[in-house]
Steps between C-alpha positions, in 0.01 A plus 500: 500500500640849401543767766271779417479854656233749397579857588158663525280760674140442643338736248669373188259317254773333308653367822155340601467347152850333512437366855152363392666345189770316710252392763274341225812320376583378850835674502648620831642863519620748744292824485719801590313822575734787383250763626576411863854362468755746369782245521298274257427803277865582469577133424238492230631818333859363522386173328280642234584866459122555533296696765165362374338180608462213455854376467525127489815305590494131382836343595672834425315565173345844529161550340355860501114499509260221460612315175316164519697352208846582644382383848373167359828455299713556809291260715523243215879518523490397868310187399772396259783515759 
């Protein structure tokens, strides 16, 4: 199983969509609220160069925004290991 972190905020519609998508797939992830955690926000910006959310980290692969095809592709790579 890949290690997945979702950098998000409570009011972000895209964040909610990506979390719902992963839950439907039965994929576990860490939800990191960058609105209340400044260290996590700094980490997200350093990893992605982005200040907007969601930022998804799948085993070190950074995905900006909810891109279902890219997410499914990365999850599929984990199945083939």
